[in-house]
Every structure is written in C-alpha cells, then in structure tokens.
DRENTORPA-716999 format. One record per residue (C-alpha): x, z, y; residue in three letters. Coordinates in steps of 0.2 Angstrom, whole numbers, plus 2048, in hexadecimal, padded with zeros to 3 digits. Layout:
X Z Y ALA;
...
This chain:
859 7D1 833 UNK;
850 7C4 83E UNK;
856 7C7 850 UNK;
847 7BE 858 UNK;
838 7C5 84E UNK;
836 7D5 845 UNK;
831 7D2 833 UNK;
827 7DD 827 UNK;
832 7E6 81A UNK;
834 7DD 809 UNK;
82E 7E6 7F9 UNK;
83C 7F0 7F2 UNK;
846 7E7 7E4 UNK;
83B 7D7 7E8 UNK;
82C 7DF 7DF UNK;
835 7E1 7CE UNK;
835 7F4 7CE UNK;
829 7FC 7C1 UNK;
81D 808 7CB UNK;
819 818 7C2 UNK;
80C 823 7CB UNK;
809 836 7C9 UNK;
7F8 83C 7CF UNK;
7FF 84D 7D2 UNK;
7EF 854 7DA UNK;
7DE 84E 7DF UNK;
7DD 85A 7ED UNK;
7E0 856 800 UNK;
7DE 85E 810 UNK;
7D5 850 817 UNK;
7C4 847 813 UNK;
7C8 836 81B UNK;
7B7 82C 81D UNK;
7BE 81C 816 UNK;
7C8 824 807 UNK;
7C4 81B 7F7 UNK;
7C9 82B 7ED UNK;
7B7 832 7EC UNK;
7BA 83F 7DF UNK;
7C8 849 7E7 UNK;
7C7 85B 7E2 UNK;
7D2 86B 7E2 UNK;
7D2 86E 7CF UNK;
7DB 85F 7C8 UNK;
7EE 862 7CA UNK;
7FB 85B 7BF UNK;
803 868 7B3 UNK;
816 867 7B1 UNK;
814 864 79E UNK;
80A 854 7A1 UNK;
816 84E 7AE UNK;
825 851 7A2 UNK;
81C 849 794 UNK;
819 839 79E UNK;
82B 838 7A4 UNK;
831 83A 792 UNK;
825 82D 78C UNK;
82B 820 799 UNK;
83D 823 797 UNK;
83C 823 784 UNK;
837 811 786 UNK;
845 809 790 UNK;
844 7F9 788 UNK;
831 7F8 785 UNK;
82A 7E9 78F UNK;
81F 7F4 799 UNK;
82E 7FD 7A0 UNK;
83C 7F0 79F UNK;
83E 7EE 7B2 UNK;
84E 7EE 7BC UNK;
848 7FD 7C7 UNK;
83B 80A 7C8 UNK;
830 812 7D5 UNK;
82A 823 7D1 UNK;
81A 825 7DC UNK;
811 835 7E0 UNK;
7FF 835 7E6 UNK;
7F1 840 7E9 UNK;
7E6 845 7F2 UNK;
7F5 84B 7FC UNK;
805 84B 7F1 UNK;
80F 857 7FB UNK;
802 865 7F7 UNK;
80B 865 7E6 UNK;
81D 865 7ED UNK;
823 871 7E0 UNK;
81D 867 7D2 UNK;
824 857 7DA UNK;
835 85F 7DC UNK;
836 864 7CA UNK;
830 852 7C4 UNK;
83D 84A 7CF UNK;
84B 855 7C9 UNK;
846 852 7B7 UNK;
846 83F 7BA UNK;
857 83F 7C1 UNK;
85E 84A 7B3 UNK;
857 83F 7A6 UNK;
85C 82F 7AD UNK;
86E 836 7AD UNK;
86D 83E 79C UNK;
866 82E 794 UNK;
872 822 79D UNK;
862 819 7A2 UNK;
863 809 7AB UNK;
857 810 7B9 UNK;
865 81D 7BD UNK;
868 81A 7D0 UNK;
85C 80C 7D0 UNK;
84C 816 7D4 UNK;
842 81C 7E3 UNK;
836 82A 7E5 UNK;
827 824 7EF UNK;
81A 82D 7F9 UNK;
80B 82A 804 UNK;
807 839 80E UNK;
7FA 83F 81B UNK;
809 847 824 UNK;
801 857 827 UNK;
80E 862 81E UNK;
81C 856 820 UNK;
826 863 829 UNK;
823 870 81B UNK;
833 879 816 UNK;
832 874 804 UNK;
82E 862 808 UNK;
83D 861 814 UNK;
848 869 806 UNK;
842 85C 7FA UNK;
845 84E 807 UNK;
857 854 80A UNK;
85B 854 7F7 UNK;
854 843 7F3 UNK;
856 83A 804 UNK;
85F 82B 7FD UNK;
851 827 7F0 UNK;
842 82A 7FB UNK;
834 820 802 UNK;
828 82A 80C UNK;
819 822 816 UNK;
80F 82D 822 UNK;
7FD 827 825 UNK;
7F9 827 838 UNK;
7EB 81B 83D UNK;
7EF 818 84F UNK;
7E8 821 85E UNK;
7E1 832 85D UNK;
7D0 82A 85F UNK;
7D2 81E 851 UNK;
7DB 82A 845 UNK;
7CF 839 848 UNK;
7C0 82D 845 UNK;
7C4 82D 833 UNK;
7D2 839 82E UNK;
7C9 849 830 UNK;
7CB 85A 827 UNK;
7C0 85D 818 UNK;
7B1 867 81C UNK;
7B2 863 82E UNK;
7B3 855 83B UNK;
7C3 85B 842 UNK;
7D0 84D 843 UNK;
7E2 84E 83D UNK;
7EB 844 84A UNK;
7F4 852 853 UNK;
7FA 85A 842 UNK;
801 849 83D UNK;
808 842 84D UNK;
813 852 84F UNK;
81C 84D 83F UNK;
81F 83B 844 UNK;
830 83E 84D UNK;
837 847 83F UNK;
831 83A 832 UNK;
839 82C 83C UNK;
849 835 83F UNK;
84B 837 82C UNK;
844 825 828 UNK;
847 81A 837 UNK;
840 80A 830 UNK;
830 813 829 UNK;
81F 80A 829 UNK;
80E 811 82A UNK;
7FE 80A 822 UNK;
7EE 809 82D UNK;
7DD 807 825 UNK;
7CF 7FD 82E UNK;
7BD 801 82B UNK;
7AD 7FB 834 UNK;
7AC 80A 840 UNK;
7BE 809 847 UNK;
7C0 7F6 84A UNK;
7BF 7F8 85D UNK;
7CF 802 85D UNK;
7DB 7F7 853 UNK;
7E5 7EF 862 UNK;
7E8 800 86B UNK;
7EC 809 85B UNK;
7F9 7FC 855 UNK;
801 7FD 867 UNK;
801 810 866 UNK;
80A 810 856 UNK;
817 805 85D UNK;
819 812 86B UNK;
81B 820 85F UNK;
82A 817 858 UNK;
822 810 848 UNK;
828 7FE 848 UNK;
81F 7F8 839 UNK;
80D 7FA 838 UNK;
804 7F4 828 UNK;
7F1 7F2 829 UNK;
7E3 7EE 81D UNK;
7D0 7ED 81E UNK;
7C8 7F8 810 UNK;
7C3 7ED 802 UNK;
7B2 7F6 7FF UNK;
7A2 7EE 805 UNK;
7A0 7F8 816 UNK;
7A0 7EA 822 UNK;
792 7E7 82E UNK;
78C 7D7 837 UNK;
797 7D2 845 UNK;
7A6 7DC 83F UNK;
7B0 7CD 83C UNK;
7AF 7C7 84E UNK;
7B3 7D8 854 UNK;
7C2 7D8 849 UNK;
7C8 7C7 84E UNK;
7C6 7CC 861 UNK;
7D1 7DC 85E UNK;
7DE 7D2 855 UNK;
7DF 7C5 863 UNK;
7E1 7D3 86F UNK;
7EF 7DA 865 UNK;
7F7 7C9 863 UNK;
7F7 7C7 876 UNK;
7FF 7D8 878 UNK;
80C 7D6 86C UNK;
812 7C5 872 UNK;
810 7C7 884 UNK;
81A 7D8 884 UNK;
827 7D1 878 UNK;
823 7DE 86B UNK;
826 7D2 85D UNK;
839 7D4 85E UNK;
838 7E7 859 UNK;
828 7E9 850 UNK;
81E 7E1 842 UNK;
80B 7E2 83E UNK;
805 7DC 82D UNK;
7F6 7D4 834 UNK;
800 7C6 83A UNK;
809 7BC 82D UNK;
80F 7AA 82D UNK;
80B 7A7 81B UNK;
7F9 7AB 81C UNK;
7E9 7A1 81E UNK;
7ED 791 814 UNK;
7E6 78A 805 UNK;
7EC 78F 7F4 UNK;
7EF 784 7E5 UNK;
7EB 78E 7D5 UNK;
7F7 784 7CB UNK;
805 789 7D7 UNK;
800 79A 7DC UNK;
7F5 7A2 7CF UNK;
7FA 7B4 7CF UNK;
7F1 7C4 7D0 UNK;
7F2 7CC 7E2 UNK;
7F7 7DE 7DC UNK;
801 7E6 7CE UNK;
7F3 7EE 7C4 UNK;
7F8 7EF 7B2 UNK;
80B 7ED 7B7 UNK;
80A 7FE 7BE UNK;
806 80F 7B5 UNK;
7FD 81D 7BC UNK;
7FC 82F 7B4 UNK;
7EF 83C 7B8 UNK;
7EF 84F 7B5 UNK;
7E7 84D 7A4 UNK;
7F5 841 79F UNK;
7EA 832 79F UNK;
7F2 821 7A3 UNK;
7EA 814 7AE UNK;
7EF 802 7B3 UNK;
7EE 808 7C5 UNK;
7E8 818 7CE UNK;
7D9 80F 7D4 UNK;
7D3 80F 7C2 UNK;
7D2 822 7C1 UNK;
7C1 82A 7C1 UNK;
7C4 832 7D2 UNK;
7C6 821 7DA UNK;
7B6 819 7D3 UNK;
7A5 819 7DA UNK;
79B 810 7CC UNK;
7A6 80D 7BD UNK;
7AE 818 7B0 UNK;
7C1 81A 7B0 UNK;
7CB 80D 7A8 UNK;
7D8 817 79D UNK;
7E5 80D 794 UNK;
7ED 81C 78B UNK;
7F4 82D 78D UNK;
804 837 78B UNK;
800 83B 779 UNK;
7FB 82A 772 UNK;
804 81F 77E UNK;
7FE 80F 786 UNK;
7F1 805 77D UNK;
7F7 7F3 780 UNK;
7E5 7EC 77B UNK;
7DE 7F6 78A UNK;
7EC 7F0 795 UNK;
7EB 7DE 790 UNK;
7DD 7D8 79C UNK;
7E8 7DE 7AB UNK;
7F7 7D4 7A5 UNK;
7EC 7C4 7A4 UNK;
7E5 7C5 7B5 UNK;
7E8 7B7 7C2 UNK;
7E0 7B1 7D1 UNK;
7D5 7A3 7CA UNK;
7CE 7AC 7BB UNK;
7C6 7BA 7C6 UNK;
7C1 7B0 7D6 UNK;
7B2 7A6 7DA UNK;
7B4 793 7DC UNK;
7B1 796 7EF UNK;
7C0 7A2 7EF UNK;
7CB 795 7E5 UNK;
7C6 787 7F1 UNK;
7C7 791 801 UNK;
7D2 789 80E UNK;
7D9 799 815 UNK;
7DB 7A2 804 UNK;
7ED 7A7 806 UNK;
7EF 7B9 80B UNK;
7DD 7BE 806 UNK;
7E0 7CE 7FC UNK;
7D6 7D7 7EF UNK;
7D7 7E8 7E7 UNK;
7D6 7E7 7D4 UNK;
7CE 7F8 7D3 UNK;
7C1 7F3 7E0 UNK;
7BE 7E3 7D6 UNK;
7BA 7EE 7C7 UNK;
7AF 7FB 7D0 UNK;
7A5 7EE 7D9 UNK;
7A2 7E2 7CA UNK;
791 7E0 7C2 UNK;
799 7E4 7B1 UNK;
7A8 7ED 7A9 UNK;
7B4 7E0 7AE UNK;
7C4 7DD 7B9 UNK;
7C1 7CA 7B9 UNK;
7B4 7CA 7C7 UNK;
7BC 7CA 7D9 UNK;
7B4 7D4 7E7 UNK;
7B2 7CA 7F7 UNK;
7AC 7D7 803 UNK;
7BA 7D3 80F UNK;
7B8 7C0 80F UNK;
7B2 7BF 821 UNK;
7BF 7CC 827 UNK;
7CD 7C1 81F UNK;
7C6 7B2 828 UNK;
7C6 7BB 838 UNK;
7D8 7C0 836 UNK;
7DD 7AE 832 UNK;
7D6 7A9 842 UNK;
7DF 7B6 84C UNK;
7EF 7B3 842 UNK;
7EF 7A1 846 UNK;
7ED 7A5 858 UNK;
7FC 7B1 857 UNK;
808 7A5 850 UNK;
803 796 85B UNK;
805 7A1 86A UNK;
816 7A8 864 UNK;
81D 797 860 UNK;
818 791 871 UNK;
821 79F 879 UNK;
830 79D 86E UNK;
830 78A 873 UNK;
830 78E 885 UNK;
83E 79A 883 UNK;
848 78E 879 UNK;
848 799 869 UNK;
83C 78F 85E UNK;
84A 786 854 UNK;
854 796 852 UNK;
844 79F 84B UNK;
840 791 83F UNK;
851 791 838 UNK;
850 7A4 836 UNK;
840 7A2 82C UNK;
848 795 821 UNK;
856 7A1 81D UNK;
84B 7AF 819 UNK;
841 7A4 80C UNK;
852 79F 804 UNK;
857 7B1 803 UNK;
848 7BC 800 UNK;
852 7CC 801 UNK;
854 7CA 814 UNK;
847 7D3 81E UNK;
C-alpha cells in the first residue's frame, strides 16, 4: 500500500476472472433519472429452474475456451438484486455445492458480486446471506453524494421522493462489514454543480474510494464541459490542500490518463463485452447485460444463445474481434488525450446508425477533455506539494514499484 497517496483498488485477479451475470429481476424500488435500464418492470423475475440450468451449463464446460478462466465472478443485477434474496441465496448455495462436488478449479476461487441501491441492505435475510458468504462477497452500495445530489436523480418510482435517507442509514453497517468498499457515482448534466461537495461528503461518510463516471448517453448541454472542469478543479484543490489524498481516492484523477495512444501498442477494447456472460429470466444469453432488451432504447436485444442451445459462437464472434481502432473514428485514434477515454459497448450499439458494435459513440468527448484538463491540474499541483515536502522522490519510487508489481494497490 502506498503510504503517501491512496490508490484506486485493482481489479480482482488482474481482470482474468470470468464474469457471469444473473439478471435476477428487472424490478427496482427506484426510478433513477439517469438509469440506462429503461425497461424495468415487476414481472420478469428469474425462476430457479433457469438459474440452475445456467449454472449447470457453465460448470459442465470447465475447459471450454469461453469459461477457461482462472477465477470467476458470479454477478447479480436487477433492477435491485436484493429484492430476490431468497433466489440468490439458493443460487449461491448450489454454486458452492457444485464447485465442491465437481472438484472444479473455481472452487475457492470465486466471488459473489452485487451493486445495490442499499435500501434493504439491513434486511434480515440479506444480513444472513452476508454472514454466510462474507469471505467471498463484493458488495457496492450506490450513494451519489450529498442529499441534494443523490435525491436529484435517485428517486422512488412513481414519485419524486428521494432515497438518500434510506440509503445513508445503512452506510455505517456496510462499511463495518466491508471496510475498503467503494461506491460508484454517476454524473449527468443536471447534477454537475454538486460534484465537488458530493465527493467530499462521501469521504466524510467514511467511503474512501469514490468511483465516478459520466453517463455515456448523449445528454450533455452546451457549456457542461466547462462546468464539469470547474467542479473538478475545485475538487482537486480541496483534496490536495486538505491532504485528503493520503486516505482517499477518486477515479476522476489518474496519472495514466490524457495521453496519446498508439494503436499498435494499445489496441484493445475498453470493456469486457463478449468475455462476460449475462443471463436473463427467460434463459437467454447476452455478451453483457447492456445488450438485453430492457437496456436498449432503439435496438433489438443481441442474444448470443440460451440455456437450452448454448452459446452461438458466430453471434459472439464480433465481440471477440473488437478493438479500439476498428470502432473509433480517425479523430479518436489521433486524439492527443485519448488515453482514459472510455466507452460502453452497449451504448455504441444502441447509438449506432446500423445494427453494429463497430461504431463508437462519442457523446462524452468534450467531458473527457474537460476531465483531462482538471486531471493535469491535479497532478501538477500535487507534485509541487510533494516536492516542497521532500516526498517527490519517494512517491515516484512507489509508483515505479506498483508498475512492476500490478497486484499492489
């Protein structure tokens, strides 16, 4: 652990874990205004028989290239996954039993992953599940920041009532059980003015790692990029002037961002679409949850198989060939600040003019460039402070050590 500057947590197993996602329900207590899941409903809930068949399909193919990964993440998503805690508990028990019975190489090399709105985190059944599976759990609670920012978007369905109070009451319990847990904050046009105060508020709540991203959809208005940059500059000043960087991390600030990218050296897809597997209540397979129908505005679902017929590798193949250059415009390829500019493969597909995943959506272009400006300011100011404190050389050595040993975080 770097004693000078808090770093963002590395991906478990350095990103070599297979991700298998169960869409256990499309229901949720909330109707978040920026949510890309536009087709949420109370009817589509995964039957146990579908879940069991999906698990058997995967575990029967231990040496299939689609599943020959060192480890596995069993991910549960909704809607709100903990609305189906009874089903989830049954699924996880079955997975553990089968991994042991089959002497599968994933036995003791797995995790159960959840992203929850946090409303029913203290539910008795949820807490029993956590106690039973604690050593193999990763749970993130989504809290967007201050009450004002959170309640601007994260409202109960059928009303404008915000959910902040019902979420924040569970944060102490969550952090007690998962002391290093991180939250994920989403930024849309309306809540840009509250970014700085919201990140600082989350630090005050005891959440020391705050992961943030702008929505990938085309929602941005004229001038949003300047407002965004101003907020990040204010945040940079606050973090550095108060010395908050020693205990806290914010994903908006990264040393390895905002540089040119050479396609010959770094020509990879941003996300794992196609290497992941997502299963819905009907037993359909998707390359990512974002390709299920309830996630799409203008396109039909991209189904790559089902629990009965298995994966159709011909339908999966386009995702396995994806790289940065073949889906980017020349402007993106030649961009001087290309490194760290993200995209969502599902949004690429949804926003494309044709039925393709090879057309990159660029709605966040100006937001990325604003972030780069603020990021440069952050690191220049931080390095100057470390120089004055005589800690620059120590920090650079620590950064070099981290690059030679990527498991250090």
